[in-house]
Kinemage of the C-alpha trace (Angstrom):
@kinemage 1
@onewidth
@group {chain A} dominant
@subgroup {mainchain}
@vectorlist {calphas} color= white
{ca ile a 1} P -19.808 -15.133 -23.463
{ca asn a 2} L -19.532 -19.002 -24.844
{ca gly a 3} L -16.895 -18.058 -26.873
{ca ala a 4} L -15.131 -15.800 -25.046
{ca pro a 5} L -12.064 -17.210 -22.866
{ca ile a 6} L -12.838 -16.608 -18.980
{ca val a 7} L -9.791 -15.764 -16.419
{ca his a 8} L -11.376 -16.628 -12.966
{ca asn a 9} L -8.734 -14.465 -11.028
{ca thr a 10} L -6.049 -11.925 -11.483
{ca his a 11} L -4.435 -12.278 -8.624
{ca ala a 12} L -4.127 -15.771 -6.730
{ca asp a 13} L -1.464 -14.185 -3.957
{ca leu a 14} L 0.904 -16.732 -2.398
{ca asn a 15} L -1.851 -19.262 -1.714
{ca leu a 16} L -2.178 -22.532 -3.102
{ca his a 17} L -6.601 -22.414 -3.004
{ca ala a 18} L -6.422 -19.358 -4.604
{ca his a 19} L -4.064 -20.601 -7.314
{ca tyr a 20} L -6.510 -23.844 -7.603
{ca ala a 21} L -9.201 -21.939 -7.838
{ca ser a 22} L -7.702 -19.716 -10.512
{ca ser a 23} L -6.138 -23.143 -12.726
{ca gly a 24} L -10.227 -23.901 -14.056
{ca gly a 25} L -10.010 -20.930 -15.785
{ca asp a 26} L -9.084 -20.727 -19.919
{ca thr a 27} L -6.512 -18.263 -19.277
{ca leu a 28} L -4.379 -17.886 -16.351
{ca ser a 29} L -3.636 -14.023 -14.890
{ca cys a 30} L -1.663 -12.305 -12.232
{ca gly a 31} L -0.014 -8.984 -11.383
{ca val a 32} L 2.533 -8.393 -8.924
{ca tyr a 33} L 3.985 -4.409 -7.569
{ca gln a 34} L 7.300 -4.360 -5.363
{ca thr a 35} L 9.996 -2.403 -5.251
{ca pro a 36} L 13.401 -3.954 -4.813
{ca tyr a 37} L 14.523 -1.910 -1.357
{ca thr a 38} L 16.179 -3.236 1.726
{ca thr a 39} L 17.109 -2.683 5.238
{ca asp a 40} L 19.901 -5.152 4.817
{ca lys a 41} L 23.015 -2.797 4.681
{ca thr a 42} L 25.453 -5.491 3.981
{ca lys a 43} L 23.885 -5.612 0.139
{ca ala a 44} L 25.917 -4.124 -2.499
{ca phe a 45} L 23.830 -1.713 -3.538
{ca tyr a 46} L 21.755 -0.184 -0.291
{ca pro a 47} L 19.148 0.585 0.399
{ca ser a 48} L 18.397 -0.576 -3.276
{ca lys a 49} L 18.567 -4.361 -3.976
{ca pro a 50} L 18.309 -4.815 -7.938
{ca phe a 51} L 17.549 -7.771 -9.700
{ca phe a 52} L 20.752 -7.620 -11.427
{ca ser a 53} L 22.634 -7.818 -8.396
{ca glu a 54} L 20.765 -10.567 -6.912
{ca arg a 55} L 17.805 -12.629 -8.923
{ca pro a 56} L 14.880 -11.937 -10.903
{ca tyr a 57} L 12.664 -13.334 -7.950
{ca phe a 58} L 9.002 -11.584 -8.431
{ca tyr a 59} L 7.512 -12.230 -5.338
{ca asn a 60} L 4.647 -14.898 -6.638
{ca leu a 61} L 4.778 -14.309 -10.441
{ca asn a 62} L 8.210 -17.118 -10.717
{ca phe a 63} L 5.549 -20.321 -9.847
{ca gln a 64} L 1.972 -19.452 -11.258
{ca ser a 65} L 1.930 -20.611 -14.679
{ca met a 66} L 0.197 -23.903 -15.909
{ca pro a 67} L 1.390 -26.212 -18.510
{ca gly a 68} L -0.630 -25.935 -21.816
{ca lys a 69} L -2.643 -22.605 -20.754
{ca pro a 70} L -1.679 -19.553 -21.736
{ca phe a 71} L -0.089 -17.099 -18.732
{ca ile a 72} L -0.644 -13.416 -18.866
{ca val a 73} L 0.717 -11.046 -16.362
{ca tyr a 74} L -1.876 -8.542 -16.383
{ca glu a 75} L -0.269 -5.531 -14.790
{ca his a 76} L 2.978 -5.062 -13.261
{ca ser a 77} L 5.157 -2.283 -12.166
{ca phe a 78} L 6.811 -0.889 -8.998
{ca phe a 79} L 6.584 1.644 -6.544
{ca arg a 80} L 8.267 4.655 -7.707
{ca pro a 81} L 11.125 6.236 -6.047
{ca tyr a 82} L 13.670 3.393 -7.437
{ca pro a 83} L 17.388 4.532 -8.701
{ca tyr a 84} L 18.049 1.588 -11.088
{ca arg a 85} L 14.211 1.060 -12.608
{ca ala a 86} L 16.211 0.906 -15.981
{ca glu a 87} L 16.272 -2.692 -14.654
{ca trp a 88} L 12.093 -3.885 -14.393
{ca val a 89} L 10.634 -4.175 -17.543
{ca pro a 90} L 14.015 -6.328 -18.862
{ca ala a 91} L 14.078 -8.480 -15.757
{ca leu a 92} L 10.219 -9.643 -15.984
{ca thr a 93} L 10.181 -9.944 -19.199
{ca leu a 94} L 13.602 -11.826 -20.102
{ca met a 95} L 12.115 -14.013 -17.141
{ca ala a 96} L 8.811 -13.937 -18.843
{ca ala a 97} L 10.855 -15.172 -21.909
{ca gly a 98} L 12.616 -17.982 -20.093
{ca leu a 99} L 9.242 -19.330 -18.249
{ca gly a 100} L 7.350 -19.252 -21.538
{ca trp a 101} L 4.404 -16.709 -20.918
{ca asp a 102} L 2.377 -15.198 -23.269
{ca ala a 103} L 1.893 -11.521 -22.485
{ca leu a 104} L 2.865 -8.953 -19.623
{ca tyr a 105} L 1.742 -5.392 -19.477
{ca leu a 106} L 3.284 -2.685 -17.601
{ca tyr a 107} L 0.861 -0.572 -15.077
{ca ser a 108} L 0.015 2.102 -16.133
{ca phe a 109} L 0.944 5.209 -18.726
{ca gly a 110} L -0.382 7.712 -16.379
{ca gln a 111} L -2.944 10.501 -16.809
{ca arg a 112} L -1.761 14.522 -17.671
{ca phe a 113} L -1.527 15.553 -14.657
{ca ala a 114} L 0.963 13.013 -13.256
{ca ile a 115} L 3.449 12.509 -16.536
{ca thr a 116} L 3.142 16.278 -17.915
{ca asp a 117} L 3.580 19.758 -17.500
{ca gly a 118} L -0.605 19.426 -17.960
{ca asn a 119} L -0.580 18.875 -21.294
{ca tyr a 120} L 0.238 15.869 -23.672
{ca ser a 121} L 2.980 18.228 -25.898
{ca gly a 122} L 6.694 16.476 -26.419
{ca gln a 123} L 8.031 19.363 -24.231
{ca gly a 124} L 5.377 18.634 -21.253
{ca phe a 125} L 6.999 15.199 -20.955
{ca lys a 126} L 10.549 17.124 -20.964
{ca arg a 127} L 9.779 19.412 -17.914
{ca ala a 128} L 7.285 17.418 -16.106
{ca ala a 129} L 8.388 16.020 -12.890
{ca leu a 130} L 8.754 12.209 -12.135
{ca pro a 131} L 5.690 11.219 -10.068
{ca ile a 132} L 6.747 10.297 -6.551
{ca pro a 133} L 4.828 9.415 -3.541
{ca thr a 134} L 5.165 10.406 -0.113
{ca ala a 135} L 2.266 8.601 1.469
{ca thr a 136} L 1.968 5.224 1.859
{ca asn a 137} L -1.691 4.536 2.202
{ca his a 138} L -4.045 4.823 -1.253
{ca val a 139} L -4.018 8.584 -1.022
{ca gly a 140} L -0.782 9.041 -1.886
{ca tyr a 141} L 1.099 5.816 -3.361
{ca thr a 142} L -0.462 5.280 -6.424
{ca ala a 143} L 1.496 8.221 -7.858
{ca gly a 144} L 4.137 5.975 -8.080
{ca phe a 145} L 2.709 3.589 -10.697
{ca his a 146} L 2.391 6.629 -13.396
{ca ser a 147} L 5.185 5.293 -16.195
{ca gly a 148} L 4.426 7.278 -19.449
{ca gly a 149} L 6.768 10.367 -18.229
{ca asp a 150} L 9.610 8.072 -17.384
{ca glu a 151} L 12.294 8.590 -19.810
{ca val a 152} L 14.183 6.116 -18.317
{ca leu a 153} L 11.048 3.295 -18.073
{ca met a 154} L 9.971 4.420 -21.861
{ca ala a 155} L 13.421 3.531 -23.281
{ca thr a 156} L 13.523 0.433 -21.595
{ca leu a 157} L 10.381 -0.812 -22.588
{ca ala a 158} L 10.530 0.239 -26.147
{ca leu a 159} L 13.439 -1.956 -26.409
{ca thr a 160} L 12.514 -4.802 -24.360
{ca ser a 161} L 9.328 -5.368 -25.687
{ca gln a 162} L 10.358 -5.386 -29.488
{ca ala a 163} L 12.898 -8.058 -28.054
{ca phe a 164} L 10.086 -9.890 -26.573
{ca leu a 165} L 8.202 -9.880 -29.546
{ca asn a 166} L 11.314 -10.779 -32.135
{ca gly a 167} L 11.515 -14.158 -29.946
{ca ile a 168} L 13.469 -15.729 -27.253
{ca ala a 169} L 14.201 -18.953 -26.650
{ca pro a 170} L 12.464 -20.168 -23.073
{ca asn a 171} L 14.881 -21.998 -20.621
{ca arg a 172} L 15.806 -25.775 -22.226
{ca glu a 173} L 14.741 -27.763 -19.171
{ca thr a 174} L 11.087 -27.841 -17.862
{ca thr a 175} L 9.684 -28.732 -14.245
{ca val a 176} L 6.556 -29.192 -13.445
{ca val a 177} L 5.040 -29.667 -9.800
{ca thr a 178} L 1.738 -30.995 -9.450
{ca phe a 179} L -0.798 -30.841 -6.297
{ca gly a 180} L -3.273 -33.643 -5.742
{ca pro a 181} L -6.377 -33.148 -3.573
{ca gly a 182} L -4.633 -33.925 -0.687
{ca ala a 183} L -2.979 -30.737 -0.783
{ca trp a 184} L -5.304 -28.148 -2.281
{ca arg a 185} L -8.250 -29.625 0.057
{ca glu a 186} L -5.946 -29.081 2.742
{ca met a 187} L -5.416 -25.712 5.022
{ca val a 188} L -1.773 -26.616 5.677
{ca tyr a 189} L -0.872 -26.502 2.062
{ca gln a 190} L -1.915 -23.417 2.299
{ca arg a 191} L 1.746 -22.049 1.375
{ca tyr a 192} L 1.922 -24.765 -1.381
{ca ala a 193} L 4.090 -26.976 1.482
{ca ile a 194} L 3.312 -27.767 5.022
{ca gly a 195} L 4.340 -26.014 8.067
{ca arg a 196} L 5.326 -22.339 8.144
{ca lys a 197} L 9.081 -20.490 9.672
{ca lys a 198} L 8.532 -18.486 12.493
{ca leu a 199} L 10.494 -15.115 11.299
{ca pro a 200} L 14.111 -14.700 12.772
{ca asp a 201} L 14.074 -12.596 15.978
{ca gly a 202} L 14.721 -9.289 15.570
{ca leu a 203} L 14.613 -8.995 11.466
{ca thr a 204} L 13.043 -6.017 9.857
{ca leu a 205} L 11.546 -6.858 6.715
{ca ala a 206} L 11.024 -4.566 3.367
{ca gly a 207} L 8.573 -5.524 0.834
{ca gly a 208} L 8.582 -9.109 -0.347
{ca glu a 209} L 11.547 -10.247 1.786
{ca ala a 210} L 9.358 -11.802 4.479
{ca glu a 211} L 7.679 -14.687 2.409
{ca trp a 212} L 11.357 -15.672 1.812
{ca his a 213} L 11.891 -16.051 5.633
{ca ser a 214} L 8.507 -17.131 6.632
{ca met a 215} L 7.555 -19.588 4.357
{ca pro a 216} L 8.838 -23.271 4.205
{ca asp a 217} L 11.975 -24.156 1.992
{ca ile a 218} L 9.496 -24.735 -1.222
{ca tyr a 219} L 9.250 -21.195 -2.023
{ca gln a 220} L 12.880 -20.704 -2.297
{ca arg a 221} L 12.784 -23.666 -4.581
{ca phe a 222} L 10.108 -22.595 -6.750
{ca met a 223} L 12.287 -19.014 -6.917
{ca arg a 224} L 15.539 -20.764 -7.726
{ca asn a 225} L 14.555 -22.996 -10.016
{ca ser a 226} L 12.144 -20.713 -11.915
{ca ile a 227} L 15.138 -19.637 -13.368
{ca arg a 228} L 16.736 -22.305 -14.550
{ca ser a 229} L 14.250 -24.226 -15.910
{ca lys a 230} L 10.473 -23.979 -17.299
{ca leu a 231} L 8.787 -24.379 -13.867
{ca ser a 232} L 4.943 -24.506 -13.722
{ca val a 233} L 2.215 -25.313 -11.515
{ca ala a 234} L -0.481 -28.037 -11.973
{ca phe a 235} L -3.529 -29.959 -10.121
{ca asp a 236} L -4.252 -33.610 -10.695
{ca ala a 237} L -7.804 -34.208 -9.816
{ca asp a 238} L -6.978 -38.114 -8.969
{ca lys a 239} L -8.189 -38.774 -5.765
{ca asn a 240} L -5.342 -41.098 -5.485
{ca ala a 241} L -2.950 -38.644 -6.825
{ca pro a 242} L 0.017 -37.971 -4.529
{ca ala a 243} L -0.320 -34.004 -2.375
{ca met a 244} L 2.968 -33.304 -4.365
{ca arg a 245} L 4.948 -34.679 -7.459
{ca val a 246} L 7.598 -33.494 -9.392
{ca thr a 247} L 8.736 -33.765 -13.133
{ca gly a 248} L 12.105 -32.456 -13.865
{ca pro a 249} L 14.567 -30.911 -12.149
{ca phe a 250} L 13.423 -29.458 -8.845
{ca ser a 251} L 16.714 -29.237 -6.523
{ca pro a 252} L 17.033 -27.404 -3.768
{ca cys a 253} L 19.674 -24.870 -5.596
{ca ala a 254} L 21.400 -23.267 -3.115
{ca glu a 255} L 21.579 -19.701 -3.927
{ca asp a 256} L 24.878 -18.396 -4.870
{ca arg a 257} L 26.295 -15.785 -7.665
{ca ala a 258} L 27.555 -17.755 -10.817
{ca ala a 259} L 26.132 -16.999 -14.155
{ca val a 260} L 22.819 -19.194 -15.200
{ca ser a 261} L 22.348 -19.288 -18.501
{ca ala a 262} L 19.198 -21.619 -18.683
{ca ser a 263} L 17.708 -20.195 -21.643
{ca pro a 264} L 20.021 -20.349 -24.812
{ca asp a 265} L 19.756 -16.385 -25.282
{ca ile a 266} L 19.276 -15.485 -21.418
{ca cys a 267} L 21.973 -15.077 -18.652
{ca trp a 268} L 21.692 -13.869 -15.005
{ca ser a 269} L 25.020 -13.120 -13.886
{ca pro a 270} L 24.850 -11.776 -10.178
{ca glu a 271} L 28.839 -11.766 -10.149
{ca arg a 272} L 28.788 -9.295 -12.674
{ca asn a 273} L 26.092 -7.334 -11.344
{ca gln a 274} L 24.570 -7.740 -14.964
{ca val a 275} L 21.405 -9.317 -16.912
{ca ile a 276} L 22.335 -10.103 -20.667
{ca leu a 277} L 20.085 -11.023 -23.462
{ca asp a 278} L 22.033 -12.142 -26.983
{ca asn a 279} L 20.050 -13.334 -30.094
{ca ser a 280} L 20.564 -12.904 -33.062
{ca thr a 281} L 17.467 -9.682 -33.469
{ca ser a 282} L 18.132 -8.262 -30.033
{ca lys a 283} L 20.745 -7.294 -27.717
{ca ile a 284} L 20.079 -6.056 -24.313
{ca ala a 285} L 22.141 -5.875 -21.373
{ca val a 286} L 21.373 -3.587 -17.926
{ca gly a 287} L 23.138 -3.558 -14.750
{ca ile a 288} L 27.157 -2.282 -13.923
{ca leu a 289} L 28.013 -1.713 -17.626
{ca lys a 290} L 31.298 0.338 -16.588
{ca asp a 291} L 33.750 -1.915 -18.725
{ca gly a 292} L 31.538 -2.753 -21.936
{ca val a 293} L 29.767 -6.018 -23.249
{ca pro a 294} L 30.616 -7.912 -25.790
{ca phe a 295} L 27.868 -9.706 -28.009
{ca gln a 296} L 27.407 -12.203 -30.421
{ca asp a 297} L 27.930 -11.752 -34.325
{ca asn a 298} L 30.967 -8.877 -33.441
{ca val a 299} L 27.964 -6.333 -31.682
{ca arg a 300} L 30.377 -4.466 -28.873
{ca leu a 301} L 29.425 -1.944 -26.092
{ca ser a 302} L 32.269 -0.230 -25.459
{ca lys a 303} L 33.447 1.260 -22.215
{ca leu a 304} L 30.894 3.806 -20.724
{ca ser a 305} L 31.386 6.763 -18.621
{ca cys a 306} L 29.340 5.697 -15.874
{ca asp a 307} L 28.599 2.418 -13.829
{ca phe a 308} L 24.899 1.885 -14.312
{ca ala a 309} L 23.327 1.628 -17.577
{ca phe a 310} L 20.736 -0.340 -19.719
{ca phe a 311} L 21.995 -1.139 -23.517
{ca gly a 312} L 19.160 -2.224 -26.014
{ca val a 313} L 19.020 -3.043 -29.986
{ca ala a 314} L 16.942 -5.020 -31.784
{ca ser a 315} L 15.536 -4.981 -35.279
{ca arg a 316} L 11.716 -4.448 -36.175
{ca asp a 317} L 11.400 -6.874 -38.183
{ca gly a 318} L 12.403 -10.038 -36.467
{ca lys a 319} L 15.115 -10.422 -39.001
{ca pro a 320} L 18.946 -10.810 -37.717
{ca leu a 321} L 20.225 -7.307 -36.813
{ca arg a 322} L 22.450 -7.099 -40.168
{ca glu a 323} L 18.967 -7.936 -42.399
{ca ser a 324} L 16.215 -5.933 -40.933
{ca ala a 325} L 15.258 -2.499 -42.786
{ca glu a 326} L 15.168 -0.712 -39.606
{ca val a 327} L 16.765 -1.271 -36.083
{ca ile a 328} L 15.592 0.251 -32.657
{ca leu a 329} L 18.481 1.339 -29.831
{ca thr a 330} L 19.087 2.870 -26.800
{ca leu a 331} L 21.825 3.575 -24.106
{ca val a 332} L 19.838 5.192 -20.858
{ca gly a 333} L 21.249 4.988 -17.552
{ca lys a 334} L 19.246 6.838 -14.259
{ca gly a 335} L 17.003 9.985 -13.664
{ca glu a 336} L 16.242 11.684 -10.834
{ca asn a 337} L 13.879 14.928 -10.226
{ca thr a 338} L 15.652 17.760 -9.661
{ca asp a 339} L 16.206 18.486 -5.386
{ca phe a 340} L 15.066 15.018 -4.711
{ca leu a 341} L 16.273 13.828 -1.252
{ca phe a 342} L 15.964 10.622 -0.210
{ca asp a 343} L 17.175 9.203 3.571
{ca pro a 344} L 17.662 5.416 4.308
{ca ala a 345} L 17.536 5.355 7.594
{ca lys a 346} L 13.636 6.564 7.318
{ca ile a 347} L 12.509 3.240 5.458
{ca gly a 348} L 10.193 1.242 7.208
{ca asn a 349} L 8.409 -1.976 6.844
{ca gly a 350} L 6.374 -3.636 3.787
{ca ala a 351} L 6.102 -3.408 0.352
{ca leu a 352} L 5.920 0.637 1.025
{ca gly a 353} L 8.221 1.125 3.290
{ca his a 354} L 10.606 2.977 1.156
{ca ile a 355} L 8.431 5.175 0.366
{ca gln a 356} L 8.995 6.653 3.748
{ca gly a 357} L 12.305 7.215 3.161
{ca val a 358} L 11.054 10.500 0.197
{ca val a 359} L 12.143 13.489 2.225
{ca ser a 360} L 11.171 15.438 -1.056
{ca arg a 361} L 9.959 14.281 -4.221
{ca gly a 362} L 11.545 17.283 -5.653
{ca his a 363} L 10.604 19.359 -8.954
{ca gly a 364} L 11.061 19.232 -12.875
{ca pro a 365} L 12.809 18.584 -14.994
{ca val a 366} L 14.288 15.520 -14.629
{ca lys a 367} L 17.875 15.131 -14.033
{ca met a 368} L 19.620 12.560 -16.169
{ca thr a 369} L 22.955 10.217 -15.849
{ca arg a 370} L 23.563 9.688 -19.608
{ca pro a 371} L 26.474 6.995 -20.477
{ca ala a 372} L 28.812 8.164 -22.944
{ca gly a 373} L 30.530 5.171 -24.479
{ca ser a 374} L 30.054 3.480 -28.546
{ca val a 375} L 27.958 0.901 -30.429
{ca glu a 376} L 29.628 -1.276 -32.826
{ca leu a 377} L 26.838 -2.653 -35.113
{ca pro a 378} L 28.885 -4.631 -38.003
{ca gly a 379} L 26.633 -4.986 -40.933
{ca val a 380} L 24.177 -2.830 -40.057
{ca thr a 381} L 23.786 0.188 -42.682
{ca gly a 382} L 21.418 3.210 -43.458
{ca thr a 383} L 20.489 6.073 -41.781
{ca leu a 384} L 20.731 7.191 -38.157
{ca arg a 385} L 18.468 8.993 -36.520
{ca cys a 386} L 18.463 9.897 -32.553
{ca tyr a 387} L 15.632 11.198 -30.859
{ca asp a 388} L 14.739 13.121 -27.608
{ca phe a 389} L 12.108 12.633 -25.255
{ca ala a 390} L 9.731 14.843 -26.796
{ca gly a 391} L 10.341 13.065 -30.424
{ca val a 392} L 12.365 15.820 -31.628
{ca cys a 393} L 14.867 14.131 -34.078
{ca tyr a 394} L 17.814 15.965 -33.000
{ca arg a 395} L 20.635 13.837 -34.927
{ca glu a 396} L 21.097 12.353 -38.502
{ca glu a 397} L 23.814 10.945 -40.205
{ca pro a 398} L 24.711 8.066 -42.338
{ca met a 399} L 25.310 4.935 -40.445
{ca ser a 400} L 29.025 3.646 -40.439
{ca gly a 401} L 28.755 0.678 -38.069
{ca thr a 402} L 29.834 2.378 -34.759
{ca ile a 403} L 27.784 5.023 -33.044
{ca his a 404} L 29.691 7.146 -30.772
{ca phe a 405} L 27.191 8.859 -27.964
{ca thr a 406} L 28.361 11.877 -25.830
{ca ala a 407} L 27.178 12.306 -22.121
{ca asp a 408} L 25.616 15.835 -22.993
{ca glu a 409} L 23.332 14.549 -25.582
{ca ser a 410} L 19.838 14.276 -24.947
{ca leu a 411} L 19.232 10.530 -26.377
{ca phe a 412} L 15.862 9.226 -26.013
{ca leu a 413} L 15.676 6.469 -28.848
{ca ala a 414} L 17.989 6.166 -31.980
{ca ile a 415} L 16.723 4.150 -35.238
{ca val a 416} L 18.663 3.183 -37.994
{ca thr a 417} L 16.901 2.680 -41.467
{ca arg a 418} L 18.306 1.401 -44.660
{ca gly a 419} L 18.047 3.724 -47.076
{ca ala a 420} L 19.052 7.322 -47.102
{ca asn a 421} L 15.901 9.077 -47.362
{ca ser a 422} L 13.398 5.826 -45.323
{ca arg a 423} L 11.753 7.328 -42.076
């Protein structure tokens, strides 16, 4: 064990003292679960509060890393149902890239009873219903974690993780917030700063919103700065160290909907309801993409037949798309169980409150809303093969530079390989 890296904790929560205790390990690790639902009817996508329309604020993940130590999200997921779940993996992964994280893991793939019709055959995945919880206690809510039978989630995971492995530029500026003994030895700093606000009278809160309203302003500053700089928290054991000091930008950052491009590769644009990754090896867009998206290198996603979608293309060898021997691509929208019913009026408080809105889990097969449109990939040549969620290649043709997708084809993943016989 003397040669093994040690992790002291896997969830420091919103607690400075637990964070300090975790900081003694060789590696820092944290996990998070939340679902972007809201009880605020003024939100544009009520009862959802998608990250593409707000900012990528993940409970406490935005400020759990430390300078000079590896940081790993040992597990993350949301509590199904969530209609815009195609955004979950890219939103978290692109935030991870901007902050310089080392690894993150989606929990969990799932057991056969939850993600197939009883067997692990390809057709079993296609026939099964999405696991939807109906209880907000430990007996039922964990059904929402199973991801392996979710075509939308698996497609976005395949593309986004490939883009992460290819390399994404971190945020340009670095911010380090350092706490001294005067903070981590005193309980008044439990929430990273002195004081705690009283919740507004009559406010009904869904998961993740209570901290935003009840913690001191430092919580908002952590969140807002984490998408504008490479933010991390450090600890100084010198007895004369100030309770808190900051190096690098750490402004109040009054929230707005303007585009933020702190990383050369990533743009967060709530005003356009979009999150974009654009570099030479990978292109990703998620959000309201109905008008299409232009990328660098003359790559273009055309106007789509539906509002919300995820588009992604990435090289499989880390080379620029034009030079890659193999390119992976997907274009997905939404999916829900047949006869699924949800009543926003029944949403309760807390991280699991939205589950109370499930009137009927529905049944298989999953009904998919598939975007129709075209993708222009200049210089990408070879053979195009399109696969459905059962792993069946239903389309094979020479790559002509532009790919047309229809709303009635069962695209899960497409692969372009150089050479007509390559597989």
